[in-house]
ROKOL-512528 format. One record per residue: residue in one letter; x, y, z of N, C-alpha, C in turn; residue number from 1. Coordinates in steps of 0.1 Angstrom, whole numbers, plus 5000, padded with zeros to 4 digits. Example, Ala and Ser with C-alpha at 12.3 -4.5 7.8 and 13.67 -1.06 7.14 Angstrom:
REM ROKOL-512528
  lumti  n_c1  n_c2  n_c3  ca_c1  ca_c2  ca_c3  c_c1  c_c2  c_c3  vexro
      a  5132  4943  5078   5123   4955   5078  5132  4967  5078      1
      s  5128  4978  5071   5137   4989   5071  5129  5000  5079      2
END
This chain:
REM ROKOL-512528
  lumti  n_c1  n_c2  n_c3  ca_c1  ca_c2  ca_c3  c_c1  c_c2  c_c3  vexro
      m  5008  4988  5000   5000   5000   5000  5009  5013  5000      1
      a  5022  5011  5003   5030   5023   5004  5031  5031  4990      2
      g  5031  5044  4992   5032   5053   4980  5020  5055  4972      3
      i  5008  5049  4977   4995   5051   4970  4986  5060  4979      4
      t  4981  5070  4973   4972   5079   4980  4957  5077  4976      5
      f  4948  5075  4986   4935   5072   4983  4925  5084  4984      6
      g  4930  5096  4986   4922   5108   4986  4915  5111  4999      7
      f  4919  5103  5010   4913   5107   5023  4924  5103  5033      8
      t  4923  5109  5045   4933   5108   5056  4927  5105  5069      9
      g  4935  5104  5079   4930   5102   5093  4923  5088  5095     10
      s  4912  5089  5103   4905   5076   5106  4900  5069  5094     11
      g  4896  5078  5084   4890   5072   5072  4900  5063  5065     12
      l  4913  5068  5064   4923   5060   5057  4926  5047  5065     13
      l  4926  5049  5079   4929   5037   5087  4918  5026  5085     14
      d  4905  5031  5085   4894   5021   5083  4895  5014  5069     15
      f  4899  5022  5059   4900   5016   5045  4911  5005  5045     16
      e  4923  5009  5051   4934   4999   5051  4930  4987  5059     17
      a  4923  4988  5070   4918   4977   5078  4909  4968  5069     18
      r  4900  4974  5061   4892   4965   5053  4900  4958  5042     19
      i  4910  4965  5037   4918   4958   5027  4925  4946  5033     20
      k  4931  4947  5045   4938   4936   5051  4928  4925  5055     21
      e  4916  4928  5058   4905   4918   5061  4902  4910  5049     22
      e  4901  4916  5037   4898   4909   5025  4910  4900  5021     23
      e  4922  4905  5023   4934   4897   5020  4934  4885  5028     24
      m  4931  4886  5041   4930   4874   5050  4920  4864  5045     25
      k  4909  4869  5040   4899   4859   5035  4904  4851  5024     26
      i  4911  4858  5014   4917   4851   5003  4927  4841  5007     27
      t  4936  4845  5017   4947   4837   5022  4941  4824  5029     28
      k  4930  4826  5036   4924   4815   5043  4916  4806  5034     29
      a  4911  4811  5023   4903   4803   5014  4907  4805  5000     30
      p  4919  4800  4996   4924   4801   4982  4915  4794  4972     31
      w  4907  4784  4977   4899   4776   4969  4888  4785  4962     32
      l  4885  4797  4968   4876   4805   4961  4881  4812  4949     33
      v  4894  4813  4948   4901   4820   4937  4902  4810  4925     34
      i  4905  4798  4928   4909   4788   4917  4898  4786  4907     35
      p  4885  4784  4912   4874   4782   4902  4873  4794  4893     36
      i  4875  4806  4899   4873   4819   4891  4884  4819  4880     37
      l  4896  4816  4884   4907   4816   4874  4905  4806  4863     38
      f  4900  4794  4868   4897   4783   4858  4887  4788  4848     39
      l  4876  4794  4852   4866   4799   4843  4871  4809  4834     40
      c  4880  4818  4839   4885   4829   4830  4894  4823  4819     41
      f  4902  4813  4822   4911   4808   4812  4904  4798  4803     42
      c  4893  4791  4807   4887   4780   4800  4874  4784  4792     43
      s  4869  4795  4796   4856   4800   4789  4860  4803  4775     44
      r  4850  4800  4765   4853   4804   4751  4839  4806  4745     45
      s  4840  4813  4733   4827   4815   4726  4823  4802  4719     46
      r  4811  4802  4713   4806   4790   4708  4814  4784  4696     47
      y  4819  4793  4688   4826   4788   4676  4841  4791  4677     48
      q  4848  4788  4688   4862   4788   4689  4867  4775  4695     49
      p  4868  4765  4687   4872   4752   4692  4886  4751  4696     50
      t  4889  4743  4706   4903   4742   4710  4909  4729  4706     51
      i  4902  4721  4698   4907   4708   4694  4909  4708  4679     52
      r  4922  4706  4675   4925   4705   4660  4920  4692  4654     53
      f  4915  4693  4642   4910   4681   4635  4921  4672  4633     54
      p  4920  4659  4637   4931   4650   4636  4933  4644  4622     55
      y  4943  4649  4615   4946   4646   4601  4961  4645  4599     56
      q  4964  4640  4587   4978   4639   4583  4980  4644  4569     57
      w  4989  4654  4567   4992   4658   4553  4999  4647  4546     58
      l  4996  4646  4533   5002   4635   4525  5014  4640  4517     59
      d  5017  4653  4518   5028   4659   4511  5034  4670  4520     60
      v  5040  4680  4515   5046   4690   4523  5036  4696  4533     61
      q  5039  4696  4546   5030   4701   4556  5025  4715  4553     62
      g  5012  4716  4553   5005   4729   4550  5004  4733  4536     63
      y  5011  4726  4527   5011   4730   4513  5007  4719  4503     64
      g  5011  4707  4506   5008   4696   4497  4994  4691  4498     65
      g  4991  4681  4490   4978   4675   4491  4967  4680  4482     66
      d  4970  4689  4473   4960   4694   4464  4960  4685  4451     67
      i  4949  4678  4449   4949   4668   4438  4942  4673  4426     68
      d  4938  4686  4426   4931   4691   4414  4940  4693  4402     69
      k  4939  4684  4393   4948   4685   4381  4942  4693  4370     70
      q  4929  4697  4371   4922   4705   4361  4920  4720  4364     71
      q  4924  4724  4376   4922   4737   4380  4907  4741  4378     72
      l  4899  4733  4384   4884   4735   4384  4881  4749  4390     73
      r  4872  4756  4383   4868   4769   4388  4857  4768  4399     74
      e  4861  4773  4411   4852   4774   4422  4845  4760  4426     75
      p  4853  4750  4428   4847   4737   4433  4839  4739  4446     76
      s  4827  4735  4446   4818   4738   4457  4812  4726  4464     77
      g  4813  4714  4458   4808   4702   4464  4815  4690  4459     78
      i  4816  4680  4467   4823   4667   4463  4817  4655  4471     79
      c  4817  4644  4464   4812   4632   4470  4820  4620  4465     80
      y  4821  4609  4472   4827   4597   4468  4817  4587  4463     81
      h  4819  4582  4451   4810   4572   4445  4816  4558  4447     82
      a  4811  4551  4457   4817   4538   4461  4816  4528  4450     83
      q  4805  4527  4442   4804   4517   4432  4814  4519  4420     84
      r  4817  4532  4417   4826   4535   4407  4841  4537  4411     85
      g  4842  4539  4425   4855   4542   4430  4861  4555  4426     86
      t  4853  4565  4423   4857   4578   4419  4851  4589  4427     87
      l  4855  4601  4425   4850   4613   4431  4842  4621  4421     88
      f  4831  4627  4426   4824   4637   4417  4824  4651  4424     89
      v  4828  4660  4415   4829   4674   4420  4820  4683  4412     90
      v  4814  4693  4419   4805   4702   4412  4811  4716  4415     91
      s  4808  4726  4406   4813   4739   4407  4802  4750  4406     92
      d  4805  4762  4410   4796   4773   4409  4793  4776  4394     93
      e  4802  4772  4385   4800   4775   4371  4792  4765  4363     94
      g  4786  4755  4371   4778   4745   4364  4785  4733  4359     95
      e  4797  4731  4364   4805   4719   4359  4804  4708  4368     96
      i  4803  4696  4363   4804   4683   4370  4816  4676  4365     97
      a  4825  4672  4374   4837   4665   4370  4838  4652  4378     98
      e  4841  4641  4371   4844   4628   4377  4859  4627  4377     99
      i  4865  4624  4388   4879   4623   4389  4883  4610  4397    100
      r  4895  4606  4395   4900   4595   4404  4905  4600  4417    101
      k  4909  4592  4426   4913   4596   4440  4925  4605  4439    102
      d  4933  4603  4429   4945   4611   4428  4943  4624  4420    103
      g  4930  4626  4415   4927   4638   4408  4927  4636  4393    104
      t  4931  4625  4388   4931   4622   4374  4917  4623  4368    105
      p  4915  4632  4357   4902   4634   4351  4896  4621  4345    106
      v  4883  4619  4347   4876   4608   4341  4866  4613  4331    107
      a  4858  4623  4335   4848   4628   4326  4843  4642  4331    108
      n  4838  4650  4322   4833   4663   4326  4820  4666  4319    109
      w  4811  4672  4326   4798   4676   4320  4795  4691  4324    110
      m  4786  4697  4317   4781   4710   4321  4766  4710  4323    111
      v  4762  4716  4334   4747   4717   4337  4745  4731  4341    112
      k  4734  4737  4337   4730   4751   4340  4727  4752  4354    113
      g  4734  4763  4360   4730   4766   4374  4743  4767  4383    114
      d  4741  4773  4395   4751   4774   4405  4751  4762  4413    115
      l  4759  4752  4410   4759   4739   4416  4768  4740  4429    116
      e  4761  4736  4440   4768   4738   4453  4770  4725  4462    117
      a  4762  4715  4458   4763   4703   4467  4760  4691  4458    118
      i  4766  4679  4463   4764   4667   4455  4765  4655  4465    119
      t  4756  4646  4463   4755   4634   4472  4751  4622  4464    120
      l  4754  4610  4469   4751   4597   4463  4740  4590  4470    121
      v  4731  4584  4462   4721   4574   4467  4727  4560  4463    122
      p  4733  4553  4473   4740   4541   4471  4732  4530  4464    123
      e  4719  4529  4467   4710   4519   4461  4710  4519  4446    124
      t  4710  4531  4440   4708   4532   4426  4721  4537  4419    125
      g  4730  4543  4426   4742   4548   4420  4740  4562  4414    126
      l  4728  4567  4416   4725   4581   4410  4730  4592  4419    127
      l  4733  4603  4414   4738   4614   4421  4728  4625  4422    128
      y  4728  4633  4433   4718   4643   4435  4726  4656  4438    129
      i  4722  4667  4430   4730   4679   4430  4721  4691  4435    130
      g  4726  4699  4444   4719   4710   4449  4723  4723  4441    131
      v  4712  4730  4437   4714   4742   4429  4710  4754  4438    132
      e  4720  4763  4441   4717   4774   4450  4710  4785  4442    133
      g  4702  4792  4449   4694   4803   4443  4680  4797  4439    134
      d  4680  4787  4430   4668   4781   4426  4663  4771  4437    135
      d  4672  4766  4445   4669   4757   4456  4662  4744  4450    136
      i  4669  4739  4440   4664   4727   4433  4674  4715  4435    137
      i  4669  4703  4436   4678   4691   4437  4677  4684  4423    138
      l  4688  4683  4417   4688   4676   4403  4693  4661  4405    139
      e  4686  4653  4398   4690   4639   4397  4699  4637  4385    140
      f  4711  4632  4387   4721   4631   4377  4726  4616  4375    141
      d  4724  4611  4363   4728   4597   4360  4742  4597  4354    142
      p  4752  4592  4361   4766   4593   4356  4769  4584  4344    143
      e  4760  4574  4343   4762   4565   4331  4757  4572  4318    144
      k  4746  4579  4319   4741   4587   4308  4748  4600  4306    145
      g  4753  4605  4318   4759   4619   4317  4749  4630  4316    146
      e  4737  4628  4322   4726   4638   4320  4717  4639  4332    147
      v  4711  4650  4334   4701   4652   4344  4688  4645  4340    148
      t  4683  4636  4349   4671   4628   4346  4658  4633  4353    149
      r  4660  4639  4365   4648   4645   4371  4652  4657  4379    150
      k  4641  4665  4383   4643   4677   4391  4633  4677  4402    151
      y  4639  4682  4414   4630   4683   4426  4632  4697  4432    152
      p  4624  4706  4428   4624   4719   4435  4619  4718  4449    153
      i  4626  4724  4459   4622   4723   4473  4611  4733  4476    154
      n  4599  4728  4481   4588   4736   4485  4593  4745  4497    155
      r  4592  4758  4495   4597   4768   4505  4589  4769  4518    156
      e  4577  4763  4518   4568   4764   4529  4573  4754  4540    157
      f  4572  4759  4553   4574   4751   4564  4566  4757  4576    158
      r  4558  4749  4582   4550   4753   4594  4542  4766  4591    159
      g  4536  4766  4580   4527   4777   4577  4533  4790  4571    160
      d  4547  4790  4571   4554   4801   4565  4557  4798  4550    161
      p  4550  4804  4540   4552   4801   4526  4566  4804  4521    162
      n  4573  4813  4528   4587   4817   4523  4597  4814  4534    163
      f  4595  4803  4541   4604   4799   4552  4618  4797  4546    164
      l  4619  4790  4535   4632   4789   4528  4632  4801  4518    165
      q  4638  4811  4522   4637   4824   4516  4642  4825  4502    166
      k  4635  4833  4494   4639   4835   4480  4643  4850  4478    167
      r  4655  4853  4476   4659   4867   4474  4658  4870  4459    168
      v  4652  4882  4456   4649   4886   4443  4659  4897  4438    169
      d  4661  4907  4447   4669   4918   4443  4684  4917  4447    170
      e  4688  4906  4453   4701   4904   4457  4705  4889  4455    171
      y  4718  4886  4457   4722   4872   4456  4715  4863  4466    172
      d  4710  4852  4462   4703   4843   4470  4712  4832  4476    173
      n  4715  4834  4489   4724   4824   4496  4716  4812  4501    174
      g  4713  4803  4492   4704   4792   4496  4711  4779  4499    175
      i  4706  4768  4494   4711   4755   4497  4726  4754  4493    176
      e  4734  4749  4503   4748   4749   4501  4755  4735  4503    177
      s  4748  4726  4510   4754   4713   4512  4743  4703  4513    178
      m  4746  4690  4511   4736   4680   4511  4742  4666  4513    179
      a  4734  4658  4521   4739   4644   4523  4726  4635  4523    180
      f  4727  4624  4516   4716   4614   4516  4719  4604  4527    181
      v  4708  4601  4535   4709   4592   4546  4700  4580  4543    182
      p  4706  4568  4539   4697   4557   4535  4690  4551  4547    183
      d  4678  4546  4544   4670   4540   4554  4661  4529  4547    184
      p  4665  4516  4548   4657   4506   4541  4643  4505  4545    185
      n  4639  4510  4556   4625   4510   4560  4617  4522  4556    186
      h  4624  4532  4549   4617   4544   4545  4611  4541  4531    187
      p  4599  4546  4528   4592   4544   4515  4600  4549  4503    188
      e  4608  4560  4506   4616   4566   4495  4631  4561  4495    189
      g  4634  4552  4505   4647   4547   4506  4657  4555  4515    190
      g  4651  4566  4520   4659   4575   4528  4655  4589  4526    191
      t  4662  4598  4533   4659   4612   4532  4672  4620  4530    192
      f  4670  4633  4526   4682   4642   4524  4683  4652  4536    193
      y  4695  4654  4540   4698   4665   4549  4705  4676  4541    194
      v  4699  4688  4542   4704   4699   4534  4708  4711  4543    195
      g  4720  4716  4540   4724   4728   4547  4721  4740  4539    196
      n  4714  4750  4545   4711   4763   4539  4721  4773  4544    197
      q  4726  4782  4535   4737   4790   4538  4734  4801  4548    198
      w  4724  4810  4544   4722   4822   4552  4708  4826  4555    199
      d  4698  4821  4547   4685   4828   4547  4674  4818  4550    200
      p  4673  4812  4562   4682   4813   4573  4692  4802  4573    201
      p  4703  4804  4581   4713   4793   4582  4708  4782  4590    202
      m  4708  4770  4584   4702   4758   4591  4705  4746  4584    203
      i  4702  4735  4591   4703   4721   4585  4689  4715  4586    204
      m  4683  4711  4574   4669   4706   4574  4669  4692  4568    205
      e  4659  4684  4572   4657   4671   4566  4646  4673  4555    206
      v  4649  4668  4543   4640   4671   4532  4636  4657  4526    207
      l  4623  4656  4523   4618   4644   4517  4617  4646  4502    208
      v  4624  4637  4495   4624   4638   4480  4617  4625  4475    209
      p  4607  4626  4467   4599   4614   4462  4607  4606  4452    210
      l  4617  4599  4456   4626   4592   4447  4618  4580  4441    211
      k  4610  4573  4449   4603   4561   4445  4588  4563  4442    212
      s  4582  4572  4450   4567   4574   4449  4563  4582  4436    213
      s  4573  4588  4430   4570   4596   4417  4580  4593  4407    214
      r  4575  4591  4394   4585   4590   4383  4584  4602  4374    215
      a  4577  4612  4378   4576   4624   4370  4589  4631  4368    216
      a  4591  4638  4357   4603   4645   4354  4606  4656  4364    217
      e  4596  4662  4370   4597   4672   4380  4587  4671  4391    218
      t  4591  4669  4403   4582   4668   4415  4588  4676  4426    219
      q  4579  4682  4434   4584   4690   4445  4589  4681  4457    220
      a  4600  4686  4463   4605   4680   4476  4600  4689  4487    221
      r  4599  4684  4499   4594   4692   4510  4602  4691  4522    222
      i  4602  4701  4530   4609   4702   4543  4602  4694  4554    223
      l  4608  4684  4560   4602   4676   4570  4604  4683  4584    224
      r  4616  4687  4586   4620   4693   4599  4633  4701  4598    225
      v  4635  4710  4608   4648   4717   4609  4655  4713  4621    226
      l  4667  4709  4620   4675   4704   4632  4677  4716  4641    227
      p  4678  4713  4654   4680   4723   4664  4694  4728  4664    228
      f  4703  4721  4659   4717   4725   4658  4719  4738  4650    229
      k  4726  4748  4655   4728   4761   4649  4742  4762  4644    230
      m  4744  4766  4631   4757   4768   4626  4756  4778  4614    231
      d  4764  4788  4614   4765   4797   4602  4771  4790  4590    232
      d  4764  4792  4579   4770   4787   4566  4775  4772  4567    233
      p  4765  4762  4568   4769   4748   4567  4772  4745  4553    234
      a  4785  4747  4549   4789   4747   4535  4792  4733  4529    235
      g  4796  4724  4537   4799   4711   4532  4794  4700  4542    236
      m  4790  4689  4537   4783   4678   4545  4784  4665  4539    237
      y  4787  4655  4547   4785   4641   4543  4780  4632  4555    238
      y  4774  4621  4552   4769   4612   4562  4778  4600  4564    239
      d  4782  4597  4576   4790   4586   4579  4782  4574  4584    240
      p  4780  4563  4576   4771   4552   4580  4777  4544  4592    241
      v  4790  4545  4594   4796   4538   4605  4792  4544  4619    242
      t  4793  4558  4620   4790   4565   4632  4775  4569  4632    243
      r  4769  4569  4621   4755   4573   4619  4754  4588  4623    244
      r  4764  4596  4619   4764   4610   4622  4766  4618  4609    245
      l  4761  4630  4609   4764   4640   4599  4777  4647  4602    246
      n  4786  4648  4592   4798   4656   4593  4797  4668  4585    247
      v  4798  4680  4592   4794   4693   4586  4806  4703  4588    248
      v  4809  4710  4578   4819   4721   4579  4813  4734  4576    249
      s  4817  4744  4584   4813   4758   4581  4825  4766  4576    250
      d  4825  4770  4564   4836   4778   4559  4836  4792  4564    251
      a  4825  4796  4570   4825   4810   4576  4834  4810  4589    252
      d  4834  4799  4596   4841   4798   4609  4852  4788  4609    253
      n  4855  4781  4598   4865   4770   4598  4863  4760  4609    254
      i  4850  4756  4610   4846   4746   4620  4841  4733  4614    255
      f  4845  4722  4619   4841   4709   4615  4834  4702  4627    256
      v  4821  4698  4625   4814   4692   4636  4808  4678  4632    257
      e  4806  4670  4642   4799   4657   4640  4786  4659  4648    258
      i  4775  4657  4642   4762   4658   4649  4754  4646  4646    259
      t  4744  4643  4655   4735   4632   4653  4724  4636  4643    260
      l  4716  4627  4639   4706   4630   4629  4695  4638  4636    261
      d  4695  4639  4649   4686   4647   4657  4691  4661  4659    262
      g  4704  4663  4654   4710   4677   4656  4717  4679  4669    263
      k  4721  4669  4676   4729   4670   4688  4744  4670  4685    264
      l  4751  4680  4690   4765   4681   4688  4773  4670  4695    265
      v  4781  4663  4688   4789   4652   4694  4804  4656  4695    266
      k  4810  4662  4684   4824   4666   4684  4825  4679  4676    267
      e  4835  4687  4679   4837   4700   4673  4852  4702  4671    268
      y  4856  4706  4659   4871   4707   4656  4873  4720  4649    269
      a  4886  4725  4651   4891   4735   4642  4895  4728  4629    270
      f  4891  4734  4617   4893   4726   4605  4903  4733  4596    271
      l  4910  4725  4588   4920   4730   4578  4913  4734  4565    272
      g  4921  4741  4557   4917   4746   4544  4911  4760  4544    273
      n  4907  4764  4532   4901   4778   4531  4889  4777  4522    274
      d  4878  4784  4526   4866   4784   4517  4861  4769  4515    275
      q  4861  4762  4525   4857   4747   4524  4842  4746  4521    276
      e  4839  4742  4509   4825   4742   4505  4820  4728  4501    277
      g  4829  4718  4502   4826   4704   4499  4835  4695  4507    278
      i  4830  4685  4513   4838   4675   4520  4832  4661  4518    279
      c  4841  4651  4517   4836   4637   4517  4847  4628  4522    280
      l  4844  4616  4525   4853   4605   4530  4852  4593  4521    281
      d  4864  4588  4517   4864   4577   4508  4865  4564  4516    282
      d  4866  4552  4509   4867   4539   4515  4880  4536  4521    283
      e  4890  4544  4520   4903   4542   4525  4906  4552  4537    284
      g  4897  4560  4541   4899   4569   4552  4905  4582  4549    285
      y  4904  4586  4536   4909   4599   4532  4898  4609  4531    286
      i  4900  4621  4536   4890   4632   4535  4894  4641  4523    287
      y  4884  4645  4515   4886   4654   4504  4879  4667  4507    288
      i  4885  4678  4505   4880   4691   4508  4880  4700  4495    289
      a  4868  4703  4490   4867   4712   4478  4867  4726  4483    290
      q  4876  4734  4478   4877   4748   4482  4872  4757  4472    291
      d  4863  4766  4475   4857   4775   4465  4867  4784  4459    292
      s  4877  4787  4467   4888   4796   4462  4898  4789  4453    293
      g  4896  4775  4451   4904   4767   4442  4912  4756  4450    294
      g  4912  4744  4443   4919   4733   4449  4910  4723  4456    295
      i  4915  4710  4455   4908   4700   4462  4919  4693  4471    296
      l  4918  4694  4484   4927   4689   4493  4924  4674  4497    297
      r  4934  4666  4498   4933   4652   4502  4942  4650  4514    298
      v  4936  4646  4526   4944   4643   4538  4939  4630  4544    299
      k  4947  4624  4552   4943   4612   4559  4936  4616  4572    300
      d  4924  4610  4573   4916   4612   4585  4920  4603  4596    301
      l  4925  4608  4608   4930   4601   4619  4920  4598  4630    302
      r  4908  4602  4628   4898   4600   4638  4895  4585  4640    303
      k  4891  4581  4652   4887   4567   4654  4872  4567  4652    304
      r  4867  4558  4644   4853   4557   4641  4846  4545  4648    305
END
C-alpha cells in the first residue's frame, strides 16, 4: 500500500486499510475461492472457437501439399465419393460436374446450367443428386448417361410460412449449400436428404424427395423438419454410415462438427483449408475438401470411428 494515496486521511484511511487487510486474510484462508474463478477465466470460450485441432495427416509438404486438382476447376463447391465407381464427383459454381479418380486424374466432365453447390450419392441406385443454389432445386444426375434425369424443387413452405426457405429477388440468394443422403431401408423413399442452407436462414433441414413414389420428370420435395443445431453457413456435409452422424463444415468459421441425425453436437474441431464448400470421405479413410477459392485437398483422417 506504500506510495499510494486514496484521497482521504486520518481515521478514514485507517478504516480503509483495515478493510483491505481483512479481504486479503479471507483470500489467504480460502484460496479455493480463487481457483474456480481463474479456471473459468482461462477456459471459457465462445461457441465457435474450438480448442481441438481436427486429427489429420498431410500427404505431402506440411501445410502446402495434398491438392489433387489436376484440372484447375473453377470454384469447386461440392464433392462426394461414389463407392460403386471408386471415383469422386465434384461440382462447381460455374455449372461443371467433374468425375475424377482419387489422385485427381480426370475421368469425365459435363456442364449443367446453374450454381451447383452440393452433391451426394444414393448408394442403392448409384444416382447422384446435386443442389442448385438460388433456385433451391435438387437435380438427379445419371453418371452412366451423363445427364440430368429428374428435378426436385424444394417447396419453400414450412410450418405455415410460405417463404420459410427464403427466395431473394433483388440480391444474391444464399440458399442450399450442402447435402447428404441418409439411407433407410424401412423408408418408402429409401431414405431422406439432409440439406444445409447458407444464410437465409442458416440451418440444416431434413428434406423428403419422392425418389420412388413419383416417376415424373419434376416433382416437389418438401421440408420435414429443421434440426435444432445452429451453425452459420453449413457449406459442406456428408453422412458417415459407421457412426451414423452428419459431418458438417462451416467455411465461415473454419469449424468441423459431428452431429447426430437429431441435431445434437457430438464433436467439434478447428478445420483445415480455406473456403471449404465440399467434404467427403472415401473407403480408405481419406478426406477430400473442395475449396471454393480453388483446389481439392486430400488428407488422411486420423479419427477413430
